[in-house]
CHARMM-style PDB file with segment names, atoms N, HN, CA, C and O in Angstrom:
ATOM      1  N   UNK     1     -31.177 -31.547   5.942  1.00  0.00      PROA
ATOM      2  CA  UNK     1     -31.619 -30.092   6.065  1.00  0.00      PROA
ATOM      3  C   UNK     1     -30.335 -29.300   6.438  1.00  0.00      PROA
ATOM      4  O   UNK     1     -29.878 -28.333   5.829  1.00  0.00      PROA
ATOM      5  N   UNK     2     -29.786 -29.958   7.678  1.00  0.00      PROA
ATOM      6  HN  UNK     2     -30.157 -30.743   8.174  1.00  0.00      PROA
ATOM      7  CA  UNK     2     -28.522 -29.332   8.322  1.00  0.00      PROA
ATOM      8  C   UNK     2     -27.251 -29.830   7.497  1.00  0.00      PROA
ATOM      9  O   UNK     2     -26.205 -29.184   7.559  1.00  0.00      PROA
ATOM     10  N   UNK     3     -27.346 -30.908   6.776  1.00  0.00      PROA
ATOM     11  HN  UNK     3     -28.196 -31.432   6.726  1.00  0.00      PROA
ATOM     12  CA  UNK     3     -26.009 -31.370   5.920  1.00  0.00      PROA
ATOM     13  C   UNK     3     -26.131 -30.604   4.819  1.00  0.00      PROA
ATOM     14  O   UNK     3     -25.042 -30.473   4.260  1.00  0.00      PROA
ATOM     15  N   UNK     4     -27.208 -29.927   4.168  1.00  0.00      PROA
ATOM     16  HN  UNK     4     -28.092 -30.034   4.622  1.00  0.00      PROA
ATOM     17  CA  UNK     4     -27.092 -29.046   3.013  1.00  0.00      PROA
ATOM     18  C   UNK     4     -26.813 -27.867   3.133  1.00  0.00      PROA
ATOM     19  O   UNK     4     -26.324 -27.205   2.218  1.00  0.00      PROA
ATOM     20  N   UNK     5     -27.137 -27.324   4.524  1.00  0.00      PROA
ATOM     21  HN  UNK     5     -27.534 -27.861   5.268  1.00  0.00      PROA
ATOM     22  CA  UNK     5     -26.490 -25.986   4.795  1.00  0.00      PROA
ATOM     23  C   UNK     5     -24.836 -25.881   4.873  1.00  0.00      PROA
ATOM     24  O   UNK     5     -24.107 -24.977   4.464  1.00  0.00      PROA
ATOM     25  N   UNK     6     -24.457 -27.288   5.632  1.00  0.00      PROA
ATOM     26  HN  UNK     6     -25.050 -28.022   5.964  1.00  0.00      PROA
ATOM     27  CA  UNK     6     -23.085 -27.349   5.803  1.00  0.00      PROA
ATOM     28  C   UNK     6     -22.324 -27.348   4.447  1.00  0.00      PROA
ATOM     29  O   UNK     6     -21.301 -26.678   4.305  1.00  0.00      PROA
ATOM     30  N   UNK     7     -22.940 -28.247   3.282  1.00  0.00      PROA
ATOM     31  HN  UNK     7     -23.771 -28.791   3.398  1.00  0.00      PROA
ATOM     32  CA  UNK     7     -22.104 -28.294   2.290  1.00  0.00      PROA
ATOM     33  C   UNK     7     -22.215 -26.852   1.314  1.00  0.00      PROA
ATOM     34  O   UNK     7     -21.475 -26.484   0.401  1.00  0.00      PROA
ATOM     35  N   UNK     8     -23.267 -26.297   1.811  1.00  0.00      PROA
ATOM     36  HN  UNK     8     -23.868 -26.596   2.553  1.00  0.00      PROA
ATOM     37  CA  UNK     8     -23.200 -24.548   0.985  1.00  0.00      PROA
ATOM     38  C   UNK     8     -22.124 -23.878   1.666  1.00  0.00      PROA
ATOM     39  O   UNK     8     -21.325 -23.157   1.070  1.00  0.00      PROA
ATOM     40  N   UNK     9     -22.087 -24.106   2.937  1.00  0.00      PROA
ATOM     41  HN  UNK     9     -22.737 -24.691   3.422  1.00  0.00      PROA
ATOM     42  CA  UNK     9     -20.863 -23.433   3.708  1.00  0.00      PROA
ATOM     43  C   UNK     9     -19.881 -23.533   3.556  1.00  0.00      PROA
ATOM     44  O   UNK     9     -19.095 -22.587   3.598  1.00  0.00      PROA
ATOM     45  N   UNK    10     -19.493 -25.000   3.267  1.00  0.00      PROA
ATOM     46  HN  UNK    10     -20.132 -25.768   3.233  1.00  0.00      PROA
ATOM     47  CA  UNK    10     -17.906 -25.669   2.656  1.00  0.00      PROA
ATOM     48  C   UNK    10     -17.964 -24.876   1.357  1.00  0.00      PROA
ATOM     49  O   UNK    10     -17.022 -24.096   1.222  1.00  0.00      PROA
ATOM     50  N   UNK    11     -18.838 -24.899   0.393  1.00  0.00      PROA
ATOM     51  HN  UNK    11     -19.604 -25.533   0.503  1.00  0.00      PROA
ATOM     52  CA  UNK    11     -18.590 -24.275  -0.692  1.00  0.00      PROA
ATOM     53  C   UNK    11     -18.441 -22.695  -1.007  1.00  0.00      PROA
ATOM     54  O   UNK    11     -17.980 -22.126  -1.996  1.00  0.00      PROA
ATOM     55  N   UNK    12     -18.889 -22.291  -0.041  1.00  0.00      PROA
ATOM     56  HN  UNK    12     -19.263 -22.753   0.763  1.00  0.00      PROA
ATOM     57  CA  UNK    12     -18.780 -20.447  -0.149  1.00  0.00      PROA
ATOM     58  C   UNK    12     -17.371 -20.274   0.507  1.00  0.00      PROA
ATOM     59  O   UNK    12     -16.476 -19.607  -0.013  1.00  0.00      PROA
ATOM     60  N   UNK    13     -17.249 -20.981   1.775  1.00  0.00      PROA
ATOM     61  HN  UNK    13     -17.975 -21.524   2.197  1.00  0.00      PROA
ATOM     62  CA  UNK    13     -15.681 -20.821   2.200  1.00  0.00      PROA
ATOM     63  C   UNK    13     -14.602 -21.336   1.006  1.00  0.00      PROA
ATOM     64  O   UNK    13     -13.635 -20.739   0.534  1.00  0.00      PROA
ATOM     65  N   UNK    14     -14.989 -22.295   0.788  1.00  0.00      PROA
ATOM     66  HN  UNK    14     -15.774 -22.781   1.172  1.00  0.00      PROA
ATOM     67  CA  UNK    14     -13.814 -22.692  -0.502  1.00  0.00      PROA
ATOM     68  C   UNK    14     -13.756 -21.495  -1.270  1.00  0.00      PROA
ATOM     69  O   UNK    14     -12.704 -20.859  -1.204  1.00  0.00      PROA
ATOM     70  N   UNK    15     -14.802 -21.001  -2.083  1.00  0.00      PROA
ATOM     71  HN  UNK    15     -15.656 -21.518  -2.137  1.00  0.00      PROA
ATOM     72  CA  UNK    15     -15.155 -20.012  -2.949  1.00  0.00      PROA
ATOM     73  C   UNK    15     -14.382 -18.558  -2.529  1.00  0.00      PROA
ATOM     74  O   UNK    15     -13.872 -17.754  -3.310  1.00  0.00      PROA
ATOM     75  N   UNK    16     -14.434 -18.501  -1.505  1.00  0.00      PROA
ATOM     76  HN  UNK    16     -14.848 -19.154  -0.871  1.00  0.00      PROA
ATOM     77  CA  UNK    16     -13.604 -16.990  -0.937  1.00  0.00      PROA
ATOM     78  C   UNK    16     -12.394 -17.438  -0.827  1.00  0.00      PROA
ATOM     79  O   UNK    16     -11.641 -16.547  -1.219  1.00  0.00      PROA
ATOM     80  N   UNK    17     -11.680 -18.563  -0.424  1.00  0.00      PROA
ATOM     81  HN  UNK    17     -12.292 -19.287  -0.106  1.00  0.00      PROA
ATOM     82  CA  UNK    17     -10.443 -18.946  -0.123  1.00  0.00      PROA
ATOM     83  C   UNK    17      -9.677 -19.011  -1.716  1.00  0.00      PROA
ATOM     84  O   UNK    17      -8.574 -18.539  -1.995  1.00  0.00      PROA
ATOM     85  N   UNK    18     -10.439 -19.602  -2.464  1.00  0.00      PROA
ATOM     86  HN  UNK    18     -11.335 -19.985  -2.238  1.00  0.00      PROA
ATOM     87  CA  UNK    18      -9.868 -19.587  -3.804  1.00  0.00      PROA
ATOM     88  C   UNK    18      -9.750 -18.244  -4.513  1.00  0.00      PROA
ATOM     89  O   UNK    18      -8.800 -18.011  -5.260  1.00  0.00      PROA
ATOM     90  N   UNK    19     -10.746 -17.339  -4.271  1.00  0.00      PROA
ATOM     91  HN  UNK    19     -11.518 -17.528  -3.665  1.00  0.00      PROA
ATOM     92  CA  UNK    19     -10.544 -16.130  -4.813  1.00  0.00      PROA
ATOM     93  C   UNK    19      -9.432 -15.173  -3.840  1.00  0.00      PROA
ATOM     94  O   UNK    19      -9.193 -14.039  -4.255  1.00  0.00      PROA
ATOM     95  N   UNK    20      -8.986 -15.483  -2.984  1.00  0.00      PROA
ATOM     96  HN  UNK    20      -9.181 -16.405  -2.648  1.00  0.00      PROA
ATOM     97  CA  UNK    20      -8.145 -14.815  -2.061  1.00  0.00      PROA
ATOM     98  C   UNK    20      -6.770 -15.217  -2.665  1.00  0.00      PROA
ATOM     99  O   UNK    20      -5.807 -14.486  -2.898  1.00  0.00      PROA
ATOM    100  N   UNK    21      -6.926 -16.710  -2.885  1.00  0.00      PROA
ATOM    101  HN  UNK    21      -7.708 -17.304  -2.695  1.00  0.00      PROA
ATOM    102  CA  UNK    21      -5.382 -17.237  -3.574  1.00  0.00      PROA
ATOM    103  C   UNK    21      -5.225 -16.625  -4.984  1.00  0.00      PROA
ATOM    104  O   UNK    21      -4.144 -16.533  -5.566  1.00  0.00      PROA
ATOM    105  N   UNK    22      -6.231 -16.279  -5.397  1.00  0.00      PROA
ATOM    106  HN  UNK    22      -7.109 -16.353  -4.924  1.00  0.00      PROA
ATOM    107  CA  UNK    22      -5.707 -15.821  -6.961  1.00  0.00      PROA
ATOM    108  C   UNK    22      -5.385 -14.422  -6.718  1.00  0.00      PROA
ATOM    109  O   UNK    22      -4.494 -13.938  -7.415  1.00  0.00      PROA
ATOM    110  N   UNK    23      -5.955 -13.694  -5.855  1.00  0.00      PROA
ATOM    111  HN  UNK    23      -6.679 -14.088  -5.288  1.00  0.00      PROA
ATOM    112  CA  UNK    23      -5.530 -12.414  -5.696  1.00  0.00      PROA
ATOM    113  C   UNK    23      -4.062 -12.411  -5.389  1.00  0.00      PROA
ATOM    114  O   UNK    23      -3.379 -11.629  -6.050  1.00  0.00      PROA
ATOM    115  N   UNK    24      -3.461 -13.169  -4.482  1.00  0.00      PROA
ATOM    116  HN  UNK    24      -4.016 -13.805  -3.945  1.00  0.00      PROA
ATOM    117  CA  UNK    24      -2.387 -13.084  -3.798  1.00  0.00      PROA
ATOM    118  C   UNK    24      -1.369 -13.568  -5.088  1.00  0.00      PROA
ATOM    119  O   UNK    24      -0.280 -13.074  -5.381  1.00  0.00      PROA
ATOM    120  N   UNK    25      -2.021 -14.597  -5.702  1.00  0.00      PROA
ATOM    121  HN  UNK    25      -2.906 -14.998  -5.465  1.00  0.00      PROA
ATOM    122  CA  UNK    25      -1.063 -15.063  -6.871  1.00  0.00      PROA
ATOM    123  C   UNK    25      -0.590 -14.019  -8.022  1.00  0.00      PROA
ATOM    124  O   UNK    25       0.435 -13.920  -8.696  1.00  0.00      PROA
ATOM    125  N   UNK    26      -2.083 -13.114  -7.921  1.00  0.00      PROA
ATOM    126  HN  UNK    26      -2.916 -13.194  -7.373  1.00  0.00      PROA
ATOM    127  CA  UNK    26      -1.771 -12.132  -8.936  1.00  0.00      PROA
ATOM    128  C   UNK    26      -0.794 -10.931  -8.508  1.00  0.00      PROA
ATOM    129  O   UNK    26      -0.147 -10.323  -9.361  1.00  0.00      PROA
ATOM    130  N   UNK    27      -0.734 -10.669  -7.347  1.00  0.00      PROA
ATOM    131  HN  UNK    27      -1.259 -11.163  -6.654  1.00  0.00      PROA
ATOM    132  CA  UNK    27       0.092  -9.617  -6.727  1.00  0.00      PROA
ATOM    133  C   UNK    27       1.633 -10.045  -6.875  1.00  0.00      PROA
ATOM    134  O   UNK    27       2.500  -9.298  -7.330  1.00  0.00      PROA
ATOM    135  N   UNK    28       1.872 -11.509  -6.373  1.00  0.00      PROA
ATOM    136  HN  UNK    28       1.168 -12.116  -6.003  1.00  0.00      PROA
ATOM    137  CA  UNK    28       3.343 -12.012  -6.501  1.00  0.00      PROA
ATOM    138  C   UNK    28       3.789 -11.956  -8.167  1.00  0.00      PROA
ATOM    139  O   UNK    28       4.831 -11.516  -8.654  1.00  0.00      PROA
ATOM    140  N   UNK    29       2.656 -12.540  -8.816  1.00  0.00      PROA
ATOM    141  HN  UNK    29       1.809 -12.897  -8.421  1.00  0.00      PROA
ATOM    142  CA  UNK    29       3.030 -12.349 -10.424  1.00  0.00      PROA
ATOM    143  C   UNK    29       3.536 -10.790 -10.932  1.00  0.00      PROA
ATOM    144  O   UNK    29       4.513 -10.455 -11.603  1.00  0.00      PROA
ATOM    145  N   UNK    30       2.404  -9.968 -10.294  1.00  0.00      PROA
ATOM    146  HN  UNK    30       1.611 -10.240  -9.749  1.00  0.00      PROA
ATOM    147  CA  UNK    30       2.896  -8.489 -10.731  1.00  0.00      PROA
ATOM    148  C   UNK    30       3.802  -8.041 -10.302  1.00  0.00      PROA
ATOM    149  O   UNK    30       4.273  -7.215 -11.084  1.00  0.00      PROA
ATOM    150  N   UNK    31       4.680  -8.198  -8.883  1.00  0.00      PROA
ATOM    151  HN  UNK    31       4.297  -8.869  -8.248  1.00  0.00      PROA
ATOM    152  CA  UNK    31       5.623  -8.289  -8.514  1.00  0.00      PROA
ATOM    153  C   UNK    31       6.911  -8.371  -9.453  1.00  0.00      PROA
ATOM    154  O   UNK    31       7.775  -7.515  -9.643  1.00  0.00      PROA
ATOM    155  N   UNK    32       6.777  -9.708 -10.006  1.00  0.00      PROA
ATOM    156  HN  UNK    32       6.075 -10.403  -9.852  1.00  0.00      PROA
ATOM    157  CA  UNK    32       7.964 -10.282 -10.451  1.00  0.00      PROA
ATOM    158  C   UNK    32       8.023  -9.913 -11.831  1.00  0.00      PROA
ATOM    159  O   UNK    32       9.099 -10.126 -12.388  1.00  0.00      PROA
ATOM    160  N   UNK    33       6.927  -9.311 -12.627  1.00  0.00      PROA
ATOM    161  HN  UNK    33       6.053  -9.137 -12.174  1.00  0.00      PROA
ATOM    162  CA  UNK    33       7.086  -8.620 -13.868  1.00  0.00      PROA
ATOM    163  C   UNK    33       7.125  -7.249 -13.689  1.00  0.00      PROA
ATOM    164  O   UNK    33       7.593  -6.802 -14.737  1.00  0.00      PROA
ATOM    165  N   UNK    34       6.910  -6.428 -13.002  1.00  0.00      PROA
ATOM    166  HN  UNK    34       6.530  -6.791 -12.151  1.00  0.00      PROA
ATOM    167  CA  UNK    34       7.267  -4.987 -12.542  1.00  0.00      PROA
ATOM    168  C   UNK    34       9.005  -4.996 -12.216  1.00  0.00      PROA
ATOM    169  O   UNK    34       9.764  -4.096 -12.576  1.00  0.00      PROA
ATOM    170  N   UNK    35       9.360  -6.062 -11.558  1.00  0.00      PROA
ATOM    171  HN  UNK    35       8.744  -6.793 -11.265  1.00  0.00      PROA
ATOM    172  CA  UNK    35      10.867  -6.068 -11.135  1.00  0.00      PROA
ATOM    173  C   UNK    35      11.575  -5.645 -12.545  1.00  0.00      PROA
ATOM    174  O   UNK    35      12.222  -4.606 -12.679  1.00  0.00      PROA
ATOM    175  N   UNK    36      11.357  -6.597 -13.566  1.00  0.00      PROA
ATOM    176  HN  UNK    36      10.832  -7.441 -13.457  1.00  0.00      PROA
ATOM    177  CA  UNK    36      12.295  -6.399 -15.017  1.00  0.00      PROA
ATOM    178  C   UNK    36      11.642  -5.495 -15.917  1.00  0.00      PROA
ATOM    179  O   UNK    36      11.940  -5.664 -17.099  1.00  0.00      PROA
ATOM    180  N   UNK    37      10.876  -4.635 -15.676  1.00  0.00      PROA
ATOM    181  HN  UNK    37      10.633  -4.498 -14.715  1.00  0.00      PROA
ATOM    182  CA  UNK    37      10.175  -3.555 -16.375  1.00  0.00      PROA
ATOM    183  C   UNK    37      11.493  -2.625 -16.735  1.00  0.00      PROA
ATOM    184  O   UNK    37      12.343  -2.566 -15.846  1.00  0.00      PROA
ATOM    185  N   UNK    38      11.728  -1.942 -17.872  1.00  0.00      PROA
ATOM    186  HN  UNK    38      11.037  -1.990 -18.595  1.00  0.00      PROA
ATOM    187  CA  UNK    38      12.424  -1.195 -18.082  1.00  0.00      PROA
ATOM    188  C   UNK    38      11.920   0.316 -17.688  1.00  0.00      PROA
ATOM    189  O   UNK    38      12.022   1.205 -18.533  1.00  0.00      PROA
ATOM    190  N   UNK    39      11.352   0.601 -16.338  1.00  0.00      PROA
ATOM    191  HN  UNK    39      11.269  -0.121 -15.652  1.00  0.00      PROA
ATOM    192  CA  UNK    39      10.985   2.031 -15.859  1.00  0.00      PROA
ATOM    193  C   UNK    39      12.044   2.487 -14.960  1.00  0.00      PROA
ATOM    194  O   UNK    39      12.686   1.803 -14.162  1.00  0.00      PROA
ATOM    195  N   UNK    40      12.148   3.918 -15.234  1.00  0.00      PROA
ATOM    196  HN  UNK    40      11.626   4.474 -15.882  1.00  0.00      PROA
ATOM    197  CA  UNK    40      12.842   4.417 -14.580  1.00  0.00      PROA
ATOM    198  C   UNK    40      12.164   5.001 -13.071  1.00  0.00      PROA
ATOM    199  O   UNK    40      11.007   5.418 -13.139  1.00  0.00      PROA
ATOM    200  N   UNK    41      12.694   5.028 -12.046  1.00  0.00      PROA
ATOM    201  HN  UNK    41      13.634   4.690 -11.990  1.00  0.00      PROA
ATOM    202  CA  UNK    41      11.922   5.351 -11.020  1.00  0.00      PROA
ATOM    203  C   UNK    41      12.332   6.781 -10.734  1.00  0.00      PROA
ATOM    204  O   UNK    41      13.383   7.169 -10.223  1.00  0.00      PROA
ATOM    205  N   UNK    42      11.241   7.530 -11.187  1.00  0.00      PROA
ATOM    206  HN  UNK    42      10.388   7.215 -11.602  1.00  0.00      PROA
ATOM    207  CA  UNK    42      10.915   8.946 -10.797  1.00  0.00      PROA
ATOM    208  C   UNK    42       9.746   9.356 -10.104  1.00  0.00      PROA
ATOM    209  O   UNK    42       8.718   8.736 -10.378  1.00  0.00      PROA
ATOM    210  N   UNK    43       9.683  10.267  -9.265  1.00  0.00      PROA
ATOM    211  HN  UNK    43      10.517  10.770  -9.043  1.00  0.00      PROA
ATOM    212  CA  UNK    43       8.759  10.626  -8.557  1.00  0.00      PROA
ATOM    213  C   UNK    43       8.222  11.876  -8.679  1.00  0.00      PROA
ATOM    214  O   UNK    43       8.987  12.837  -8.764  1.00  0.00      PROA
ATOM    215  N   UNK    44       6.928  12.045  -8.704  1.00  0.00      PROA
ATOM    216  HN  UNK    44       6.307  11.265  -8.635  1.00  0.00      PROA
ATOM    217  CA  UNK    44       6.250  13.413  -9.439  1.00  0.00      PROA
ATOM    218  C   UNK    44       6.748  14.556  -8.492  1.00  0.00      PROA
ATOM    219  O   UNK    44       6.751  15.720  -8.892  1.00  0.00      PROA
ATOM    220  N   UNK    45       7.111  14.264  -7.402  1.00  0.00      PROA
ATOM    221  HN  UNK    45       7.108  13.319  -7.077  1.00  0.00      PROA
ATOM    222  CA  UNK    45       7.678  15.574  -6.490  1.00  0.00      PROA
ATOM    223  C   UNK    45       8.754  16.153  -6.975  1.00  0.00      PROA
ATOM    224  O   UNK    45       8.801  17.360  -6.737  1.00  0.00      PROA
ATOM    225  N   UNK    46       9.749  15.661  -7.648  1.00  0.00      PROA
ATOM    226  HN  UNK    46       9.711  14.681  -7.841  1.00  0.00      PROA
ATOM    227  CA  UNK    46      10.985  16.143  -8.194  1.00  0.00      PROA
ATOM    228  C   UNK    46      10.550  17.141  -9.398  1.00  0.00      PROA
ATOM    229  O   UNK    46      11.044  18.258  -9.552  1.00  0.00      PROA
ATOM    230  N   UNK    47       9.583  16.590 -10.201  1.00  0.00      PROA
ATOM    231  HN  UNK    47       9.182  15.682 -10.076  1.00  0.00      PROA
ATOM    232  CA  UNK    47       9.321  17.363 -11.197  1.00  0.00      PROA
ATOM    233  C   UNK    47       8.507  18.536 -11.084  1.00  0.00      PROA
ATOM    234  O   UNK    47       8.500  19.344 -12.013  1.00  0.00      PROA
ATOM    235  N   UNK    48       7.722  18.751  -9.911  1.00  0.00      PROA
ATOM    236  HN  UNK    48       7.727  18.095  -9.156  1.00  0.00      PROA
ATOM    237  CA  UNK    48       7.112  19.723  -9.530  1.00  0.00      PROA
ATOM    238  C   UNK    48       7.876  21.092  -9.067  1.00  0.00      PROA
ATOM    239  O   UNK    48       8.062  22.201  -9.570  1.00  0.00      PROA
ATOM    240  N   UNK    49       8.224  20.433  -7.843  1.00  0.00      PROA
ATOM    241  HN  UNK    49       8.074  19.533  -7.435  1.00  0.00      PROA
ATOM    242  CA  UNK    49       9.049  21.191  -6.906  1.00  0.00      PROA
ATOM    243  C   UNK    49      10.760  21.261  -6.915  1.00  0.00      PROA
ATOM    244  O   UNK    49      11.473  22.044  -6.288  1.00  0.00      PROA
ATOM    245  N   UNK    50      11.043  20.490  -7.571  1.00  0.00      PROA
ATOM    246  HN  UNK    50      10.463  19.854  -8.080  1.00  0.00      PROA
ATOM    247  CA  UNK    50      12.623  20.374  -7.375  1.00  0.00      PROA
ATOM    248  C   UNK    50      12.789  19.347  -6.380  1.00  0.00      PROA
ATOM    249  O   UNK    50      11.949  19.121  -5.508  1.00  0.00      PROA
ATOM    250  N   UNK    51      14.056  18.623  -6.535  1.00  0.00      PROA
ATOM    251  HN  UNK    51      14.738  18.806  -7.243  1.00  0.00      PROA
ATOM    252  CA  UNK    51      14.595  17.926  -5.261  1.00  0.00      PROA
ATOM    253  C   UNK    51      15.546  18.604  -4.426  1.00  0.00      PROA
ATOM    254  O   UNK    51      16.693  18.881  -4.777  1.00  0.00      PROA
ATOM    255  N   UNK    52      15.020  18.871  -3.279  1.00  0.00      PROA
ATOM    256  HN  UNK    52      14.088  18.646  -2.994  1.00  0.00      PROA
ATOM    257  CA  UNK    52      16.214  19.526  -2.207  1.00  0.00      PROA
ATOM    258  C   UNK    52      15.720  19.103  -1.097  1.00  0.00      PROA
ATOM    259  O   UNK    52      14.513  18.925  -0.929  1.00  0.00      PROA
ATOM    260  N   UNK    53      16.924  18.826   0.081  1.00  0.00      PROA
ATOM    261  HN  UNK    53      17.904  18.970  -0.056  1.00  0.00      PROA
ATOM    262  CA  UNK    53      16.778  18.678   1.352  1.00  0.00      PROA
ATOM    263  C   UNK    53      16.310  19.590   2.138  1.00  0.00      PROA
ATOM    264  O   UNK    53      16.628  20.722   1.774  1.00  0.00      PROA
ATOM    265  N   UNK    54      15.567  19.534   3.240  1.00  0.00      PROA
ATOM    266  HN  UNK    54      15.308  18.614   3.536  1.00  0.00      PROA
ATOM    267  CA  UNK    54      15.400  20.390   4.320  1.00  0.00      PROA
ATOM    268  C   UNK    54      16.408  20.719   5.046  1.00  0.00      PROA
ATOM    269  O   UNK    54      17.062  19.845   5.615  1.00  0.00      PROA
ATOM    270  N   UNK    55      16.775  22.300   5.179  1.00  0.00      PROA
ATOM    271  HN  UNK    55      16.244  23.010   4.717  1.00  0.00      PROA
ATOM    272  CA  UNK    55      17.784  22.214   6.360  1.00  0.00      PROA
ATOM    273  C   UNK    55      17.291  22.106   7.674  1.00  0.00      PROA
ATOM    274  O   UNK    55      16.153  21.811   8.039  1.00  0.00      PROA
ATOM    275  N   UNK    56      18.203  22.358   8.282  1.00  0.00      PROA
ATOM    276  HN  UNK    56      19.127  22.598   7.985  1.00  0.00      PROA
ATOM    277  CA  UNK    56      17.929  21.930  10.068  1.00  0.00      PROA
ATOM    278  C   UNK    56      17.382  23.085  10.472  1.00  0.00      PROA
ATOM    279  O   UNK    56      16.760  23.048  11.534  1.00  0.00      PROA
ATOM    280  N   UNK    57      17.464  24.188   9.844  1.00  0.00      PROA
ATOM    281  HN  UNK    57      17.969  24.218   8.981  1.00  0.00      PROA
ATOM    282  CA  UNK    57      16.541  25.422  10.382  1.00  0.00      PROA
ATOM    283  C   UNK    57      14.876  25.187  10.076  1.00  0.00      PROA
ATOM    284  O   UNK    57      13.935  25.361  10.850  1.00  0.00      PROA
ATOM    285  N   UNK    58      14.869  24.812   8.923  1.00  0.00      PROA
ATOM    286  HN  UNK    58      15.634  24.670   8.294  1.00  0.00      PROA
ATOM    287  CA  UNK    58      13.327  24.293   8.413  1.00  0.00      PROA
ATOM    288  C   UNK    58      12.764  23.485   9.249  1.00  0.00      PROA
ATOM    289  O   UNK    58      11.782  23.814   9.914  1.00  0.00      PROA
ATOM    290  N   UNK    59      13.300  22.381   9.307  1.00  0.00      PROA
ATOM    291  HN  UNK    59      14.097  22.113   8.766  1.00  0.00      PROA
ATOM    292  CA  UNK    59      12.808  21.100  10.479  1.00  0.00      PROA
ATOM    293  C   UNK    59      12.625  21.801  11.850  1.00  0.00      PROA
ATOM    294  O   UNK    59      11.509  21.648  12.347  1.00  0.00      PROA
ATOM    295  N   UNK    60      13.419  22.461  12.476  1.00  0.00      PROA
ATOM    296  HN  UNK    60      14.325  22.585  12.072  1.00  0.00      PROA
ATOM    297  CA  UNK    60      13.304  23.338  13.724  1.00  0.00      PROA
ATOM    298  C   UNK    60      12.088  23.803  13.679  1.00  0.00      PROA
ATOM    299  O   UNK    60      11.174  23.386  14.390  1.00  0.00      PROA
ATOM    300  N   UNK    61      11.979  24.810  12.736  1.00  0.00      PROA
ATOM    301  HN  UNK    61      12.722  25.149  12.158  1.00  0.00      PROA
ATOM    302  CA  UNK    61      10.646  25.741  12.725  1.00  0.00      PROA
ATOM    303  C   UNK    61       9.361  24.583  12.510  1.00  0.00      PROA
ATOM    304  O   UNK    61       8.314  24.650  13.153  1.00  0.00      PROA
ATOM    305  N   UNK    62       9.552  23.890  11.843  1.00  0.00      PROA
ATOM    306  HN  UNK    62      10.403  23.836  11.320  1.00  0.00      PROA
ATOM    307  CA  UNK    62       8.294  22.908  11.628  1.00  0.00      PROA
ATOM    308  C   UNK    62       8.192  21.995  12.821  1.00  0.00      PROA
ATOM    309  O   UNK    62       7.114  21.424  12.986  1.00  0.00      PROA
ATOM    310  N   UNK    63       9.034  21.810  13.558  1.00  0.00      PROA
ATOM    311  HN  UNK    63       9.910  22.273  13.424  1.00  0.00      PROA
ATOM    312  CA  UNK    63       8.601  20.915  15.305  1.00  0.00      PROA
ATOM    313  C   UNK    63       8.131  21.981  16.050  1.00  0.00      PROA
ATOM    314  O   UNK    63       7.085  21.975  16.701  1.00  0.00      PROA
ATOM    315  N   UNK    64       8.970  22.959  15.940  1.00  0.00      PROA
ATOM    316  HN  UNK    64       9.819  22.964  15.412  1.00  0.00      PROA
ATOM    317  CA  UNK    64       8.383  24.246  16.989  1.00  0.00      PROA
ATOM    318  C   UNK    64       6.840  24.488  16.556  1.00  0.00      PROA
ATOM    319  O   UNK    64       6.066  24.749  17.477  1.00  0.00      PROA
ATOM    320  N   UNK    65       6.341  24.427  15.287  1.00  0.00      PROA
ATOM    321  HN  UNK    65       6.970  24.215  14.539  1.00  0.00      PROA
ATOM    322  CA  UNK    65       4.939  24.849  14.880  1.00  0.00      PROA
ATOM    323  C   UNK    65       4.079  23.540  15.429  1.00  0.00      PROA
ATOM    324  O   UNK    65       3.020  23.766  16.015  1.00  0.00      PROA
ATOM    325  N   UNK    66       4.488  22.292  15.260  1.00  0.00      PROA
ATOM    326  HN  UNK    66       5.348  22.109  14.784  1.00  0.00      PROA
ATOM    327  CA  UNK    66       3.729  21.281  15.881  1.00  0.00      PROA
ATOM    328  C   UNK    66       3.592  21.232  17.271  1.00  0.00      PROA
ATOM    329  O   UNK    66       2.577  20.675  17.690  1.00  0.00      PROA
ATOM    330  N   UNK    67       4.291  21.635  17.985  1.00  0.00      PROA
ATOM    331  HN  UNK    67       5.115  22.088  17.646  1.00  0.00      PROA
ATOM    332  CA  UNK    67       4.498  21.632  19.418  1.00  0.00      PROA
ATOM    333  C   UNK    67       3.539  22.573  19.847  1.00  0.00      PROA
ATOM    334  O   UNK    67       2.631  22.378  20.655  1.00  0.00      PROA
ATOM    335  N   UNK    68       3.898  23.919  19.058  1.00  0.00      PROA
ATOM    336  HN  UNK    68       4.635  24.078  18.402  1.00  0.00      PROA
ATOM    337  CA  UNK    68       2.924  24.841  19.153  1.00  0.00      PROA
ATOM    338  C   UNK    68       1.243  24.521  19.493  1.00  0.00      PROA
ATOM    339  O   UNK    68       0.468  24.788  20.411  1.00  0.00      PROA
ATOM    340  N   UNK    69       1.171  23.711  18.050  1.00  0.00      PROA
ATOM    341  HN  UNK    69       1.801  23.494  17.304  1.00  0.00      PROA
ATOM    342  CA  UNK    69      -0.395  23.541  17.860  1.00  0.00      PROA
ATOM    343  C   UNK    69      -0.867  22.512  18.737  1.00  0.00      PROA
ATOM    344  O   UNK    69      -2.005  22.588  19.201  1.00  0.00      PROA
ATOM    345  N   UNK    70       0.076  21.329  19.073  1.00  0.00      PROA
ATOM    346  HN  UNK    70       1.000  21.267  18.696  1.00  0.00      PROA
ATOM    347  CA  UNK    70      -0.621  20.473  19.849  1.00  0.00      PROA
ATOM    348  C   UNK    70      -0.788  21.272  21.495  1.00  0.00      PROA
ATOM    349  O   UNK    70      -1.673  20.812  22.216  1.00  0.00      PROA
ATOM    350  N   UNK    71      -0.027  22.318  21.982  1.00  0.00      PROA
ATOM    351  HN  UNK    71       0.692  22.692  21.396  1.00  0.00      PROA
ATOM    352  CA  UNK    71      -0.457  22.553  23.253  1.00  0.00      PROA
ATOM    353  C   UNK    71      -1.703  23.498  23.160  1.00  0.00      PROA
ATOM    354  O   UNK    71      -2.139  23.910  24.235  1.00  0.00      PROA
ATOM    355  N   UNK    72      -2.411  23.944  21.860  1.00  0.00      PROA
ATOM    356  HN  UNK    72      -2.056  23.610  20.986  1.00  0.00      PROA
ATOM    357  CA  UNK    72      -3.370  24.498  21.849  1.00  0.00      PROA
ATOM    358  C   UNK    72      -4.655  23.745  22.164  1.00  0.00      PROA
ATOM    359  OT1 UNK    72      -5.734  24.337  22.158  1.00  0.00      PROA
TER     360      UNK     72
END
């Protein structure tokens, strides 16, 4: 009875390990294929609001608001 449980446990662990190994292999394969696809790298934020840099004044205002919020 103890050996049967041990065998079932080994089969279960092996199955989980095999499943995880297949998932890792799929991730690496998708990385390889995505690398060579002719897709332009566009973010959705540039389409909605335009792409502009934050000015130092805007950054300072945001940092001051965060510090004021932390003090409450």
